N, CA, C and O atoms as a printed pandas DataFrame, in Angstrom:
     atom_number atom_name residue_name chain_id  residue_number  x_coord  y_coord  z_coord
0              1         N          UNK        A               1    0.734   -1.185    0.011
1              2        CA          UNK        A               1   -0.170    0.052    0.041
2              3         C          UNK        A               1    0.983    1.355    0.161
3              4         O          UNK        A               1    2.031    1.421    0.803
4              5         N          UNK        A               2    0.379    2.240   -0.648
5              6        CA          UNK        A               2    1.107    3.419   -0.713
6              7         C          UNK        A               2    0.234    4.637   -0.124
7              8         O          UNK        A               2   -0.552    5.262   -0.836
8              9         N          UNK        A               3    0.391    4.851    0.917
9             10        CA          UNK        A               3   -0.467    5.797    1.891
10            11         C          UNK        A               3   -0.449    7.401    1.115
11            12         O          UNK        A               3    0.590    8.013    0.866
12            13         N          UNK        A               4   -1.719    7.854    0.840
13            14        CA          UNK        A               4   -1.614    9.245    0.404
14            15         C          UNK        A               4   -0.950    9.472   -0.944
15            16         O          UNK        A               4   -0.775   10.590   -1.429
16            17         N          UNK        A               5   -0.617    8.395   -1.477
17            18        CA          UNK        A               5    0.360    8.377   -2.991
18            19         C          UNK        A               5   -0.518    8.275   -4.089
19            20         O          UNK        A               5   -0.054    8.525   -5.201
20            21         N          UNK        A               6   -1.990    7.877   -3.954
21            22        CA          UNK        A               6   -2.439    7.762   -5.458
22            23         C          UNK        A               6   -3.942    7.659   -5.055
23            24         O          UNK        A               6   -4.378    7.357   -3.944
24            25         N          UNK        A               7   -4.649    7.969   -6.180
25            26        CA          UNK        A               7   -6.303    7.770   -6.049
26            27         C          UNK        A               7   -6.541    6.440   -6.676
27            28         O          UNK        A               7   -5.905    6.106   -7.675
28            29         N          UNK        A               8   -7.534    5.584   -6.066
29            30        CA          UNK        A               8   -7.952    4.405   -6.640
30            31         C          UNK        A               8   -9.299    4.979   -7.684
31            32         O          UNK        A               8  -10.236    5.597   -7.180
32            33         N          UNK        A               9   -9.257    4.770   -8.728
33            34        CA          UNK        A               9  -10.466    5.110   -9.604
34            35         C          UNK        A               9  -11.043    3.970  -10.184
35            36         O          UNK        A               9  -10.480    3.114  -10.867
36            37         N          UNK        A              10  -12.303    4.046   -9.822
37            38        CA          UNK        A              10  -13.173    2.979  -10.238
38            39         C          UNK        A              10  -14.502    3.339  -11.197
39            40         O          UNK        A              10  -15.211    4.346  -11.205
40            41         N          UNK        A              11  -14.556    2.105  -12.006
41            42        CA          UNK        A              11  -15.740    2.409  -13.028
42            43         C          UNK        A              11  -16.735    1.426  -12.880
43            44         O          UNK        A              11  -16.345    0.261  -12.956
44            45         N          UNK        A              12  -18.190    1.673  -12.643
45            46        CA          UNK        A              12  -19.020    0.611  -12.838
46            47         C          UNK        A              12  -20.177    0.878  -13.592
47            48         O          UNK        A              12  -20.537    2.035  -13.811
48            49         N          UNK        A              13  -20.881   -0.259  -14.069
49            50        CA          UNK        A              13  -21.876   -0.080  -14.878
50            51         C          UNK        A              13  -23.078   -0.145  -14.028
51            52         O          UNK        A              13  -23.185   -1.062  -13.213
52            53         N          UNK        A              14  -23.976    0.739  -14.152
53            54        CA          UNK        A              14  -25.160    0.457  -12.816
54            55         C          UNK        A              14  -25.705   -0.537  -12.679
55            56         O          UNK        A              14  -26.346   -0.727  -11.646
56            57         N          UNK        A              15  -25.628   -1.591  -13.763
57            58        CA          UNK        A              15  -26.571   -2.876  -13.461
58            59         C          UNK        A              15  -25.497   -3.778  -12.467
59            60         O          UNK        A              15  -25.913   -4.785  -11.895
60            61         N          UNK        A              16  -24.383   -3.417  -12.349
61            62        CA          UNK        A              16  -23.478   -4.118  -11.292
62            63         C          UNK        A              16  -23.730   -3.907  -10.088
63            64         O          UNK        A              16  -23.607   -4.860   -9.317
64            65         N          UNK        A              17  -24.239   -2.350   -9.466
65            66        CA          UNK        A              17  -24.148   -1.915   -8.256
66            67         C          UNK        A              17  -25.703   -2.055   -8.092
67            68         O          UNK        A              17  -26.219   -1.555   -7.092
68            69         N          UNK        A              18  -26.460   -2.691   -8.996
69            70        CA          UNK        A              18  -28.105   -2.480   -8.599
70            71         C          UNK        A              18  -28.707   -3.190   -7.278
71            72         O          UNK        A              18  -28.304   -4.337   -7.087
72            73         N          UNK        A              19  -29.323   -2.829   -6.647
73            74        CA          UNK        A              19  -29.934   -3.713   -5.630
74            75         C          UNK        A              19  -28.975   -3.627   -4.358
75            76         O          UNK        A              19  -27.918   -2.999   -4.309
76            77         N          UNK        A              20  -29.612   -4.461   -3.232
77            78        CA          UNK        A              20  -29.051   -4.695   -2.172
78            79         C          UNK        A              20  -27.630   -5.272   -2.293
79            80         O          UNK        A              20  -26.646   -4.840   -1.692
80            81         N          UNK        A              21  -27.659   -6.412   -3.238
81            82        CA          UNK        A              21  -26.360   -6.921   -3.346
82            83         C          UNK        A              21  -25.364   -5.814   -3.939
83            84         O          UNK        A              21  -24.303   -5.724   -3.321
84            85         N          UNK        A              22  -25.524   -4.984   -5.001
85            86        CA          UNK        A              22  -24.550   -3.958   -5.334
86            87         C          UNK        A              22  -24.323   -2.965   -4.251
87            88         O          UNK        A              22  -23.194   -2.488   -4.137
88            89         N          UNK        A              23  -25.129   -2.658   -3.568
89            90        CA          UNK        A              23  -24.649   -1.550   -2.636
90            91         C          UNK        A              23  -23.878   -2.465   -1.709
91            92         O          UNK        A              23  -22.900   -1.812   -1.345
92            93         N          UNK        A              24  -23.852   -3.631   -1.169
93            94        CA          UNK        A              24  -23.334   -4.404   -0.142
94            95         C          UNK        A              24  -21.768   -4.477   -1.026
95            96         O          UNK        A              24  -20.736   -4.160   -0.435
96            97         N          UNK        A              25  -21.745   -4.876   -2.319
97            98        CA          UNK        A              25  -20.335   -4.808   -2.681
98            99         C          UNK        A              25  -19.509   -3.914   -2.774
99           100         O          UNK        A              25  -18.303   -4.095   -2.612
100          101         N          UNK        A              26  -20.144   -2.609   -3.101
101          102        CA          UNK        A              26  -19.641   -1.400   -3.224
102          103         C          UNK        A              26  -19.034   -1.001   -1.776
103          104         O          UNK        A              26  -17.876   -0.622   -1.600
104          105         N          UNK        A              27  -20.050   -1.159   -0.739
105          106        CA          UNK        A              27  -19.581   -0.783    0.733
106          107         C          UNK        A              27  -18.358   -1.534    0.987
107          108         O          UNK        A              27  -17.316   -0.988    1.348
108          109         N          UNK        A              28  -18.500   -2.930    0.776
109          110        CA          UNK        A              28  -17.381   -3.712    1.141
110          111         C          UNK        A              28  -15.934   -3.359    0.436
111          112         O          UNK        A              28  -14.880   -3.247    1.062
112          113         N          UNK        A              29  -16.074   -3.221   -0.861
113          114        CA          UNK        A              29  -14.706   -2.801   -1.383
114          115         C          UNK        A              29  -14.384   -1.645   -1.104
115          116         O          UNK        A              29  -13.159   -1.523   -1.135
116          117         N          UNK        A              30  -15.050   -0.491   -0.775
117          118        CA          UNK        A              30  -14.500    1.000   -0.075
118          119         C          UNK        A              30  -14.110    0.603    1.066
119          120         O          UNK        A              30  -12.968    1.004    1.293
120          121         N          UNK        A              31  -14.702   -0.226    2.183
121          122        CA          UNK        A              31  -14.314   -0.235    3.424
122          123         C          UNK        A              31  -12.997   -0.960    3.469
123          124         O          UNK        A              31  -12.080   -0.602    4.208
124          125         N          UNK        A              32  -12.927   -2.063    2.597
125          126        CA          UNK        A              32  -11.622   -2.490    2.598
126          127         C          UNK        A              32  -10.554   -1.981    2.046
127          128         O          UNK        A              32   -9.431   -2.424    2.287
128          129         N          UNK        A              33  -10.804   -0.892    1.160
129          130        CA          UNK        A              33   -9.679    0.035    0.625
130          131         C          UNK        A              33   -9.369    0.700    1.789
131          132         O          UNK        A              33   -8.205    0.543    2.159
132          133         N          UNK        A              34  -10.017    1.347    2.424
133          134        CA          UNK        A              34   -9.668    2.292    3.428
134          135         C          UNK        A              34   -8.984    1.538    4.607
135          136         O          UNK        A              34   -7.910    1.900    5.085
136          137         N          UNK        A              35   -9.728    0.408    5.056
137          138        CA          UNK        A              35   -9.063   -0.528    6.046
138          139         C          UNK        A              35   -7.541   -0.512    5.921
139          140         O          UNK        A              35   -6.738   -0.140    6.777
140          141         N          UNK        A              36   -7.310   -0.951    4.787
141          142        CA          UNK        A              36   -5.961   -1.162    4.157
142          143         C          UNK        A              36   -4.843   -0.026    3.999
143          144         O          UNK        A              36   -3.708   -0.106    3.530
144          145         N          UNK        A              37   -5.488    0.982    4.505
145          146        CA          UNK        A              37   -4.685    2.355    4.309
146          147         C          UNK        A              37   -5.093    3.336    3.136
147          148         O          UNK        A              37   -4.750    4.516    3.062
148          149         N          UNK        A              38   -5.927    2.610    2.181
149          150        CA          UNK        A              38   -6.253    3.728    1.116
150          151         C          UNK        A              38   -6.635    5.013    1.672
151          152         O          UNK        A              38   -7.187    5.127    2.767
152          153         N          UNK        A              39   -6.293    6.115    0.801
153          154        CA          UNK        A              39   -6.680    7.505    1.143
154          155         C          UNK        A              39   -7.753    8.165    0.146
155          156         O          UNK        A              39   -8.560    8.925    0.682
156          157         N          UNK        A              40   -7.852    7.983   -1.128
157          158        CA          UNK        A              40   -8.695    8.493   -1.944
158          159         C          UNK        A              40   -9.196    7.481   -2.950
159          160         O          UNK        A              40   -8.445    6.717   -3.556
160          161         N          UNK        A              41  -10.681    7.525   -3.110
161          162        CA          UNK        A              41  -11.266    6.576   -4.239
162          163         C          UNK        A              41  -12.193    7.641   -4.868
163          164         O          UNK        A              41  -12.782    8.539   -4.266
164          165         N          UNK        A              42  -12.211    7.367   -6.220
165          166        CA          UNK        A              42  -13.074    7.951   -6.875
166          167         C          UNK        A              42  -13.679    6.883   -7.823
167          168         O          UNK        A              42  -13.100    6.233   -8.693
168          169         N          UNK        A              43  -15.301    6.849   -7.356
169          170        CA          UNK        A              43  -15.915    6.009   -8.099
170          171         C          UNK        A              43  -16.960    6.545   -9.325
171          172         O          UNK        A              43  -17.558    7.606   -9.152
172          173         N          UNK        A              44  -17.116    5.908  -10.344
173          174        CA          UNK        A              44  -17.717    6.364  -11.524
174          175         C          UNK        A              44  -18.806    5.492  -11.763
175          176         O          UNK        A              44  -18.386    4.336  -11.820
176          177         N          UNK        A              45  -20.095    5.566  -11.935
177          178        CA          UNK        A              45  -21.163    4.958  -12.112
178          179         C          UNK        A              45  -21.697    5.454  -13.499
179          180         O          UNK        A              45  -22.439    6.436  -13.519
180          181         N          UNK        A              46  -21.366    4.847  -14.602
181          182        CA          UNK        A              46  -21.877    5.239  -15.719
182          183         C          UNK        A              46  -22.730    4.275  -16.767
183          184         O          UNK        A              46  -22.450    3.078  -16.821
184          185         N          UNK        A              47  -23.428    4.647  -17.319
185          186        CA          UNK        A              47  -24.487    3.774  -18.226
186          187         C          UNK        A              47  -23.783    3.701  -19.876
187          188         O          UNK        A              47  -24.187    4.555  -20.667
188          189         N          UNK        A              48  -23.297    3.226  -20.105
189          190        CA          UNK        A              48  -22.507    3.288  -21.389
190          191         C          UNK        A              48  -23.632    3.496  -22.789
191          192         O          UNK        A              48  -23.318    3.892  -23.911
192          193         N          UNK        A              49  -24.907    3.119  -22.337
193          194        CA          UNK        A              49  -25.827    3.315  -23.460
194          195         C          UNK        A              49  -26.307    5.125  -23.455
195          196         O          UNK        A              49  -26.593    5.723  -24.492
196          197         N          UNK        A              50  -26.308    5.716  -22.181
197          198        CA          UNK        A              50  -26.314    6.908  -21.712
198          199         C          UNK        A              50  -25.290    7.804  -22.692
199          200         O          UNK        A              50  -25.485    8.799  -23.389
200          201         N          UNK        A              51  -24.166    7.026  -22.432
201          202        CA          UNK        A              51  -23.051    7.936  -22.853
202          203         C          UNK        A              51  -23.183    8.175  -24.559
203          204         O          UNK        A              51  -22.826    9.240  -25.064
204          205         N          UNK        A              52  -23.601    7.329  -25.167
205          206        CA          UNK        A              52  -23.681    7.099  -26.591
206          207         C          UNK        A              52  -24.871    7.825  -27.151
207          208         O          UNK        A              52  -24.933    8.378  -28.249
208          209         N          UNK        A              53  -26.002    7.725  -26.044
209          210        CA          UNK        A              53  -27.176    8.597  -26.570
210          211         C          UNK        A              53  -26.774   10.290  -26.391
211          212         O          UNK        A              53  -27.335   11.157  -27.062
212          213         N          UNK        A              54  -25.655   10.601  -25.317
213          214        CA          UNK        A              54  -25.349   11.895  -25.251
214          215         C          UNK        A              54  -24.319   12.229  -26.201
215          216         O          UNK        A              54  -24.183   13.423  -26.468
216          217         N          UNK        A              55  -23.523   11.330  -26.793
217          218        CA          UNK        A              55  -22.504   11.757  -27.826
218          219         C          UNK        A              55  -23.562   12.161  -29.067
219          220         O          UNK        A              55  -23.424   13.244  -29.636
220          221         N          UNK        A              56  -24.425   11.404  -29.381
221          222        CA          UNK        A              56  -25.267   11.385  -30.736
222          223         C          UNK        A              56  -26.210   12.685  -30.397
223          224         O          UNK        A              56  -26.709   13.240  -31.375
224          225         N          UNK        A              57  -26.450   13.128  -29.318
225          226        CA          UNK        A              57  -27.376   14.112  -29.050
226          227         C          UNK        A              57  -26.740   15.037  -27.812
227          228         O          UNK        A              57  -26.964   14.998  -26.602
228          229         N          UNK        A              58  -25.980   15.764  -28.493
229          230        CA          UNK        A              58  -25.019   16.953  -27.468
230          231         C          UNK        A              58  -26.257   17.888  -27.015
231          232         O          UNK        A              58  -27.166   18.281  -27.747
232          233         N          UNK        A              59  -26.088   18.143  -25.688
233          234        CA          UNK        A              59  -27.032   19.011  -24.779
234          235         C          UNK        A              59  -28.171   18.095  -24.029
235          236         O          UNK        A              59  -28.687   18.541  -23.005
236          237         N          UNK        A              60  -28.462   17.138  -24.413
237          238        CA          UNK        A              60  -29.416   16.178  -24.272
238          239         C          UNK        A              60  -29.464   15.913  -22.339
239          240         O          UNK        A              60  -30.411   15.824  -21.558
240          241         N          UNK        A              61  -27.859   15.853  -22.130
241          242        CA          UNK        A              61  -27.588   15.622  -20.621
242          243         C          UNK        A              61  -26.714   16.684  -20.142
243          244         O          UNK        A              61  -25.547   16.337  -19.960
244          245         N          UNK        A              62  -27.004   17.885  -19.898
245          246        CA          UNK        A              62  -26.328   18.871  -19.671
246          247         C          UNK        A              62  -25.200   18.673  -18.413
247          248         O          UNK        A              62  -24.065   19.149  -18.377
248          249         N          UNK        A              63  -25.833   17.866  -17.445
249          250        CA          UNK        A              63  -25.026   17.906  -16.203
250          251         C          UNK        A              63  -24.117   16.419  -15.998
251          252         O          UNK        A              63  -23.637   16.029  -14.934
252          253         N          UNK        A              64  -24.047   15.833  -17.127
253          254        CA          UNK        A              64  -23.460   14.652  -17.146
254          255         C          UNK        A              64  -21.800   15.099  -16.964
255          256         O          UNK        A              64  -21.349   15.981  -17.694
256          257         N          UNK        A              65  -21.056   14.523  -16.085
257          258        CA          UNK        A              65  -19.808   14.600  -15.476
258          259         C          UNK        A              65  -19.256   13.425  -15.804
259          260         O          UNK        A              65  -20.018   12.458  -15.818
260          261         N          UNK        A              66  -17.883   13.219  -16.131
261          262        CA          UNK        A              66  -17.325   11.942  -16.596
262          263         C          UNK        A              66  -15.848   12.327  -15.970
263          264         O          UNK        A              66  -15.505   13.467  -15.655
264          265         N          UNK        A              67  -15.085   11.192  -15.861
265          266        CA          UNK        A              67  -13.889   11.293  -15.210
266          267         C          UNK        A              67  -12.922   11.167  -16.569
267          268         O          UNK        A              67  -13.232   10.261  -17.342
268          269         N          UNK        A              68  -11.958   11.868  -16.866
269          270        CA          UNK        A              68  -11.241   11.849  -17.908
270          271         C          UNK        A              68   -9.996   11.162  -17.621
271          272         O          UNK        A              68   -9.900    9.950  -17.813
272          273         N          UNK        A              69   -8.790   12.040  -17.058
273          274        CA          UNK        A              69   -7.511   11.549  -16.755
274          275         C          UNK        A              69   -6.943   12.809  -15.902
275          276         O          UNK        A              69   -6.344   13.844  -16.196
276          277         N          UNK        A              70   -7.498   12.125  -14.514
277          278        CA          UNK        A              70   -7.012   12.941  -13.418
278          279         C          UNK        A              70   -8.021   14.094  -13.187
279          280         O          UNK        A              70   -7.915   14.788  -12.176
280          281         N          UNK        A              71   -8.917   14.295  -14.025
281          282        CA          UNK        A              71   -9.847   15.254  -13.491
282          283         C          UNK        A              71  -11.333   15.042  -14.152
283          284         O          UNK        A              71  -11.514   14.123  -14.950
284          285         N          UNK        A              72  -12.128   15.720  -13.870
285          286        CA          UNK        A              72  -13.623   15.431  -14.202
286          287         C          UNK        A              72  -13.924   16.700  -15.110
287          288         O          UNK        A              72  -13.402   17.809  -14.991
288          289         N          UNK        A              73  -15.038   16.238  -16.200
289          290        CA          UNK        A              73  -15.306   17.306  -17.132
290          291         C          UNK        A              73  -16.860   16.917  -17.384
291          292         O          UNK        A              73  -17.399   15.840  -17.128
292          293         N          UNK        A              74  -17.378   17.963  -17.896
293          294        CA          UNK        A              74  -18.727   17.764  -18.485
294          295         C          UNK        A              74  -18.690   17.028  -20.008
295          296         O          UNK        A              74  -18.012   17.430  -20.953
296          297         N          UNK        A              75  -19.440   16.041  -20.014
297          298        CA          UNK        A              75  -19.159   15.372  -21.431
298          299         C          UNK        A              75  -19.353   16.128  -22.450
299          300         O          UNK        A              75  -18.656   16.025  -23.459
300          301         N          UNK        A              76  -20.376   17.038  -22.327
301          302        CA          UNK        A              76  -20.567   17.889  -23.763
302          303         C          UNK        A              76  -19.398   18.903  -23.840
303          304         O          UNK        A              76  -19.239   19.411  -24.950
304          305         N          UNK        A              77  -18.578   19.273  -22.885
305          306        CA          UNK        A              77  -17.493   19.811  -23.229
306          307         C          UNK        A              77  -16.228   19.258  -24.033
307          308         O          UNK        A              77  -15.580   20.110  -24.641
308          309         N          UNK        A              78  -15.885   18.191  -24.091
309          310        CA          UNK        A              78  -15.116   17.334  -24.272
310          311         C          UNK        A              78  -15.053   17.212  -26.093
311          312         O          UNK        A              78  -16.010   17.208  -26.868
312          313         N          UNK        A              79  -13.737   17.130  -26.374
313          314        CA          UNK        A              79  -13.716   17.209  -27.694
314          315         C          UNK        A              79  -14.281   15.776  -28.162
315          316         O          UNK        A              79  -14.437   14.960  -27.254
316          317         N          UNK        A              80  -14.613   15.364  -29.492
317          318        CA          UNK        A              80  -14.988   14.142  -29.856
318          319         C          UNK        A              80  -14.231   12.912  -29.302
319          320         O          UNK        A              80  -14.613   11.966  -28.613
320          321         N          UNK        A              81  -12.727   13.320  -29.963
321          322        CA          UNK        A              81  -11.721   12.000  -29.746
322          323         C          UNK        A              81  -12.036   11.452  -28.151
323          324         O          UNK        A              81  -12.480   10.335  -27.886
324          325         N          UNK        A              82  -11.724   12.424  -27.246
325          326        CA          UNK        A              82  -12.203   12.357  -25.732
326          327         C          UNK        A              82  -13.622   11.594  -25.337
327          328         O          UNK        A              82  -13.679   10.702  -24.490
328          329         N          UNK        A              83  -14.736   12.081  -26.075
329          330        CA          UNK        A              83  -15.911   11.295  -25.802
330          331         C          UNK        A              83  -15.760   10.027  -26.158
331          332         O          UNK        A              83  -16.130    9.152  -25.376
332          333         N          UNK        A              84  -15.060    9.617  -27.684
333          334        CA          UNK        A              84  -15.185    8.153  -28.137
334          335         C          UNK        A              84  -14.333    7.478  -26.985
335          336         O          UNK        A              84  -14.873    6.532  -26.412
336          337         N          UNK        A              85  -13.321    7.778  -26.662
337          338        CA          UNK        A              85  -12.585    6.959  -25.597
338          339         C          UNK        A              85  -13.000    6.786  -24.332
339          340         O          UNK        A              85  -12.711    5.716  -23.797
340          341         N          UNK        A              86  -13.658    7.652  -23.679
341          342        CA          UNK        A              86  -14.730    7.560  -22.654
342          343         C          UNK        A              86  -15.508    6.676  -22.977
343          344         O          UNK        A              86  -15.415    5.739  -22.184
344          345         N          UNK        A              87  -16.538    6.430  -24.076
345          346        CA          UNK        A              87  -17.247    5.575  -24.307
346          347         C          UNK        A              87  -16.772    4.109  -24.610
347          348         O          UNK        A              87  -17.374    3.083  -24.294
348          349         N          UNK        A              88  -15.634    4.198  -25.252
349          350        CA          UNK        A              88  -14.975    2.781  -25.363
350          351         C          UNK        A              88  -14.550    2.055  -23.890
351          352         O          UNK        A              88  -14.661    0.837  -23.748
352          353         N          UNK        A              89  -14.108    2.838  -22.937
353          354        CA          UNK        A              89  -13.451    2.327  -21.861
354          355         C          UNK        A              89  -14.585    2.102  -20.504
355          356         O          UNK        A              89  -14.355    1.589  -19.409
356          357         N          UNK        A              90  -15.802    2.660  -21.010
357          358        CA          UNK        A              90  -16.932    2.488  -19.983
358          359         C          UNK        A              90  -17.573    1.288  -20.217
359          360         O          UNK        A              90  -18.553    1.038  -19.516
360          361         N          UNK        A              91  -17.212    0.463  -21.089
361          362        CA          UNK        A              91  -18.002   -0.708  -21.602
362          363         C          UNK        A              91  -17.617   -1.892  -20.582
363          364         O          UNK        A              91  -16.855   -2.762  -21.002
364          365         N          UNK        A              92  -18.057   -1.965  -19.386
365          366        CA          UNK        A              92  -17.547   -2.942  -18.362
366          367         C          UNK        A              92  -18.414   -3.564  -17.708
367          368         O          UNK        A              92  -18.835   -2.935  -16.737
368          369         N          UNK        A              93  -18.866   -4.611  -17.874
369          370        CA          UNK        A              93  -19.901   -5.586  -16.855
370          371         C          UNK        A              93  -19.483   -6.920  -16.453
371          372         O          UNK        A              93  -18.746   -7.637  -17.130
372          373         N          UNK        A              94  -20.049   -7.268  -15.173
373          374        CA          UNK        A              94  -19.830   -8.234  -14.708
374          375         C          UNK        A              94  -20.388   -9.459  -15.398
375          376         O          UNK        A              94  -20.180  -10.579  -14.931
């Protein structure tokens, strides 16, 4: 462990965290991270279908914030290449 040396970035599909089981999984993950000395965790729950819709229809989701590379930004404000990359790396499911 490297205390205070990094942030753990996690991405989840909404279906993965759905219901009581999903809540329990996320709580256990976060609790374990901090119990082992972790200092910062950043969790993103993004629906890939919504991102694709936002890409096709700019302005439809004005409050949609995404993790880029060390910072967060409004999806609509990003260049097309960055939007495509975020959509590609968000297709994660268990």
